N, C-alpha and C positions, 0 to 999 in steps of 0.2 A: 202621184195623186191627180185625179181629174179636177176640173174647175170647181164643180159643186162641192167636192170634198175639201178643197182649199178654202172655199168660202165658209163652210161650216167650221173648219179649224180656226180660221181667223176671227170668226164671230165669238167663239168660246174664248179665244185668247184675249179679245178686247174686254169681255166680261170679267176675266181674271184681273186684268190690269186696272179696270175701274174699281173692283172690290179692294184691291191692294192699295190704291190711291186714296180711297174714301175712308178706309178703316185703319188709320194709323194712330198709334198712341205713343206716349213717351214714358219710359221706365223711370221711376223716382230714383234719385241719387246718381244713377249711371247715365241718364239721358239717352239711353239707347232707344231707337225707333222700333216700335212693335206693330205687328199686324193683329188687329182685334176685330173679330166678327161677332163677339158676344159682349153683353153688358156685365158690369160688376154684380148687379142684382141677380142676373141669371146664374152667374158663377157661384154666388153665395148660396142661392137656393139649392143648387146641385150639391154644394159642399155640406149643407145642413142635412140633406137627404142621405148622403154617403156616410156622414157621421152617425146618424141613427142606425144605419145598417151595420156599421162597424161595432157599435155598442151592443148590438144583438149577437154579433159573431164572436166577440172576445169578452171574457169576464173582466170586470173592473176590479182593480186591486183594492184590497181593504186596508192595507198597511198604512196607518196614519202618518208615519214618518216619511215615506216616499211621496204620499199625496201632498203633505205640507211642503216638502222640498220642491216639487214640480210647480205647485201653485205660487210659492214664494218667488222662485226664479222667473216663472212665466209672467207674473204680473209686472215685474220690473222690465222685462222685454216688451210687454204690451204697452207699457207707459212710454218707453223709448220709441216705439213704432208710431205713436201718435195717430192711431186710427180708431177714434171713438165710435165710428160707424160699424166697426167689427164687433161681433158678439163673441168676445173672447171666452174660451172655456178650455181648461186644461185637465185632461183625464189620463190616469195611469191604467194601462191594461196589463193584466197578469199573463205574461208569456215570457218565461226566462230564456227561451231558445231564440226569441226574435229580438235581435239588436237593431231596433228600428224606431223611427218616429215620423210624424207627419204634421202638417198644418194645412187644413183644407181652406178653400176660399171662404171668407167670412170670419176666420179666426178660430176655428175648432181644432185644437191641438191634441194629439194623442202620443203618449210615450209608452213604449213597451218595456217591461221590466228588464228584458235582456240587454238594454243599452246601458244600464247602470254600472256594469263592470268596466265600461270604458270611460264613462263620464267622471267617476271618482269623487268630484266635489261640485260646488255651486258653479264655478267658472266652466267646468267641463260640460255640465248640463246646459248652461247658458249658450255654449257653442252650438249644441244640438237644437235648442228651441229657437235661437235667433236665426240659424240657417233655414229651418223649416218655415218660420214666420216670414222670412225674406221672400221665399217662394210665393207666399200668398200676397204679400204687399206688391210684389213685382208682377202679379197676375200671370204667373207662368202657366197655370192650369188653363186659363182662358186663351193664352197664346197657343198652347198645344192643341186645344180644341179647334181654334181658328185655322191652324195649319192643317189639321185633319179634314176640316170642312173644305178648305181650298184644294187639298189633294183630291178629294172626292169630286169636286166640281171639275177639276182638270181632267180626271179620269173619264168623266162623262163626255167632256169635250173631245178627248182623244178618240173615244169610242164612236162618237158621231162622225168624226173626220175619217175614220176607217170603214165607214159603211160602204158596202159593195166589195171590200177586199175579201180574200179567202179567209175562212175561219181560222186556219193555222196562223196566218200573218197577223190577224187581229188579236188572237190570244197571246201570241209571242210579244207583240208590242205592248199590250196591257200589262203583262207580267213584268216586262222591262220597266214600264212606267212605275208600277208599284214598288219594285225593288229600288229604283232610283229615288223615289220620293222618300222611302224609309231610310235607306243607308245614306243617301246623298244629302238629305235635308233634315229629316226629323231627328235622327239620332245625334248627328253632330250638333244640331241646334240645342238638343237637350244638354249636351255637355257644356255648351255656352251658358245655358241657364244655370247649371251647377256652379260654374265659376262666378256668375253674377250673384247667385245666392250666397256664396262664400263671402264675396266682397261686402254686400249689404248686411249680411249676418254679422260680420266683424264690426261694421259701423254701429249696428244695434247694440252689440255687446259693449262697445266703448261708451255709447250714450247712456247705457243702463248702469255704468259704473264697474263693469267687469273688465279685466285685462284681456284684450283680444288675443294676446300672445298665447293664452291658455288653449286656443284652438289648435296650436301645433301639437301640444301634448295629447289632446284627444285623438287627432287624426294619426298621430304616430302609434298610439296604442291600437287603433283599428288596423293599421298597416301591419304591425308586428304580429297580430293575431291571425291575419289572413295569409301570412306567408306559407307557401306550400299548397294552398288551396287553389282549385281550378278556377280560372277567370276567363271570360270571353275576350277576344282580341280587342284592343283599345278602340279601333275604328267601328266596332259593332256594339260598343257599350254605351249606355245612356249616361254614364258617369265617367269623370276623369280617373286615371289610375291614381292610387294613393300617392305615389311619388310626384306625379304632376300636380296634384292638389296642394300638397305640402309646399312644393316649390313656388306655386303661384301665391299662396298665402304669405310666404316669407317676403315676396315682392310687394304685396299689398300693405303689410303691417306698418311700415314707417310713416307713410302719408296718413293712414287712418288714425294711428295713435296721436299724431300731431294735430289733426283737425278735429277729432271727435272725443278724445278721452277727457273725462272730467278732471278738472284741476284740483 
């Protein structure tokens, strides 16, 4: 690189360092330091908008039994979460082929009917809702957005530093940067978030009066059903493997049950 290119590169580098230093937050329960370039109100507004879109995309289940179940368990988890600023809402979406659930920033929770064959009972459903609520409480969505913003800023800085280089060299370097940011940072970080949501989800279960050990049964049922199905390599997945998750939960359980379970 020439002198001017180096100056441009280090200027952008200093901007990144300043952003990372100024925008730190601490995750509840775990104490992990987080990069946050967004506010909770911004995240919640985006969550509310996304929830409105999802409600238009998927039909809401009319079955009173499943709605009562989700609301009953959800309210207990919401009470344990102690986030009165959240606008908690629990909605069952009719899609028996989708074994999934989510909690958007601000407390909007969606449960797809396809997950019920794995939850089986209240404690199994509490495993799902508490895990998704933990993602929201831990601001994982905001953290992922912040990482994406930082990656974009870094990409612009690299592009500026490569000014004057051949188009082939610049393109190759930018592609390498994008691949490194995705596989080397964002995806592994997502797996870290999954483990953190498991940990805090177990805490919420225990505080709500559910046996957190029921989480093992839920994830075991998920694992048994997924055997023989194609999965991406672990290092390219946003989630831990089922075996890794179950092993980690087993290690978490003794301390969580001792500290948080209702007597």
